[in-house]
C-alpha positions in Angstrom: 197.0 51.2 -59.1 200.2 49.4 -60.1 201.5 52.7 -61.6 200.9 54.4 -58.2 202.7 51.6 -56.3 205.6 51.6 -58.6 206.0 55.4 -58.2 205.9 55.0 -54.4 208.4 52.2 -54.5 210.6 54.2 -56.9 210.4 57.2 -54.6 212.1 55.3 -51.8 214.5 53.1 -53.8 215.5 55.5 -56.5 216.4 58.6 -54.4 220.0 59.9 -54.1 221.2 61.7 -51.0 222.8 65.0 -52.0 223.7 66.7 -48.8 222.8 68.2 -45.4 222.7 71.8 -44.3 223.8 73.3 -40.9 220.2 73.0 -39.6 220.2 69.2 -40.3 217.8 69.3 -43.2 218.6 66.5 -45.7 218.4 67.0 -49.5 217.6 64.3 -52.1 217.2 63.9 -55.8 215.9 61.2 -58.2 215.5 60.8 -61.9 211.9 60.2 -63.1 210.6 59.6 -66.6 207.4 61.5 -67.3 205.8 61.2 -70.7 209.0 59.9 -72.2 211.1 62.8 -70.8 213.7 62.2 -68.1 213.3 64.8 -65.3 215.1 65.3 -62.1 213.1 65.8 -58.9 214.6 67.6 -55.9 213.3 67.8 -52.4 214.2 68.4 -48.8 213.4 66.4 -45.7 213.3 68.7 -42.7 214.9 67.8 -39.4 212.2 68.2 -36.8 209.6 70.8 -37.5 209.0 71.8 -41.2 210.4 75.3 -41.2 211.1 76.6 -44.8 212.9 79.6 -43.3 215.6 77.3 -42.1 216.8 76.6 -45.6 219.7 78.6 -46.8 219.6 80.6 -50.1 222.1 78.3 -51.8 219.9 75.2 -51.1 216.8 77.0 -52.2 218.4 77.8 -55.5 219.4 74.2 -55.9 215.9 73.0 -55.1 214.4 75.4 -57.6 216.8 74.3 -60.4 218.6 77.7 -60.5 221.8 75.8 -59.6 222.8 72.6 -61.4 225.2 71.5 -58.7 224.3 71.4 -55.0 226.4 73.6 -52.6 229.4 71.9 -51.1 230.2 72.1 -47.3 233.3 74.1 -48.1 231.3 76.6 -50.1 228.7 76.9 -47.3 231.4 77.6 -44.8 232.9 80.3 -47.0 229.6 82.0 -47.5 228.7 81.8 -43.8 232.1 83.4 -42.9 231.4 86.1 -45.5 228.0 86.8 -44.1 229.5 87.1 -40.6 232.0 89.6 -41.9 229.2 91.6 -43.5 227.2 91.6 -40.2 230.3 92.9 -38.3 231.0 95.6 -40.9 227.3 96.7 -40.7 227.5 96.9 -36.9 230.8 98.9 -37.1 229.3 101.3 -39.7 226.2 101.8 -37.5 228.4 102.5 -34.5 230.5 105.0 -36.4 227.4 106.8 -37.8 225.9 107.1 -34.3 229.2 108.5 -33.0 229.4 111.0 -35.9 225.8 112.1 -35.3 226.5 112.5 -31.6 229.6 114.7 -32.4 227.6 116.8 -34.8 224.7 117.1 -32.4 227.1 118.3 -29.6 228.6 120.9 -31.9 225.2 122.2 -32.8 224.2 122.4 -29.2 227.3 124.3 -28.3 227.2 126.7 -31.2 223.5 127.6 -31.2 222.5 126.9 -27.6 219.7 124.7 -28.8 219.3 121.0 -28.8 218.5 119.7 -32.3 215.7 121.2 -34.4 216.0 122.8 -37.9 217.8 126.1 -38.5 215.0 128.0 -40.2 217.0 131.2 -41.0 219.6 129.3 -43.0 216.8 127.3 -44.7 215.0 130.5 -45.8 218.3 132.2 -46.9 218.7 129.5 -49.6 215.7 130.8 -51.5 215.9 133.8 -53.8 214.9 137.1 -52.4 211.2 138.2 -52.3 209.7 139.1 -55.7 208.5 142.6 -56.6 205.3 143.4 -54.7 206.2 141.1 -51.8 207.7 142.5 -48.7 209.6 140.5 -46.1 209.5 141.8 -42.6 211.2 140.4 -39.6 209.1 140.5 -36.5 210.5 141.3 -33.0 210.6 137.6 -32.1 212.9 136.8 -35.0 210.3 135.2 -37.2 210.0 136.3 -40.8 206.7 137.6 -42.1 205.9 137.8 -45.8 203.2 140.2 -47.0 201.8 140.5 -50.5 200.8 143.9 -51.9 198.1 143.9 -54.5 199.4 144.7 -58.0 197.4 146.4 -60.6 198.2 144.0 -63.5 195.6 143.3 -66.2 194.3 139.8 -66.1 194.9 138.0 -69.4 191.8 136.9 -71.2 191.3 133.2 -71.2 190.3 131.3 -74.3 188.2 129.0 -72.0 184.4 129.6 -71.8 183.4 131.7 -68.9 179.7 131.1 -68.6 177.8 128.4 -66.8 174.3 127.2 -66.6 171.9 128.1 -69.4 174.6 130.0 -71.5 176.9 127.0 -71.6 176.7 125.0 -74.8 178.7 121.7 -74.9 180.9 121.3 -78.0 181.1 125.0 -78.8 184.5 125.8 -77.4 187.4 125.6 -79.9 191.1 125.9 -79.1 192.7 129.2 -80.1 194.5 129.2 -83.4 
């Protein structure tokens, strides 16, 4: 019982204030000896409701021990300014991409008389011409029909067993040599 009380007393008297983030969360640390090994404990006290999503990445890294030194207010301001620049650049790129797509869409609509949709003729042209025995016909409505004429080619003999039922014997098939 005395060990528990000493830990509770040590929790309040032995803690060191490290910093505060922009959400008002306060961060603390303390040194604690466990089984003869001195360990550092880190934790956060939330301002208001306990919302872990309000903690920034830098503070999370410090809490988990991925950073040895807590983030400074100057560092946090720099990183926030950088994040804002990235957000603005993303918004600008999205706007430029939408404008480019609108320009390309208006060119397609003017040139083909259609609004959007795939260009099937140019898609089909990228494939090699029909193989022997296949005929490609263009129907009156512009669609392409492909017909296949039967070829009189001998079917190669397979080395696989062809029977089933009573004639099949498991383990009798051998690979060709």
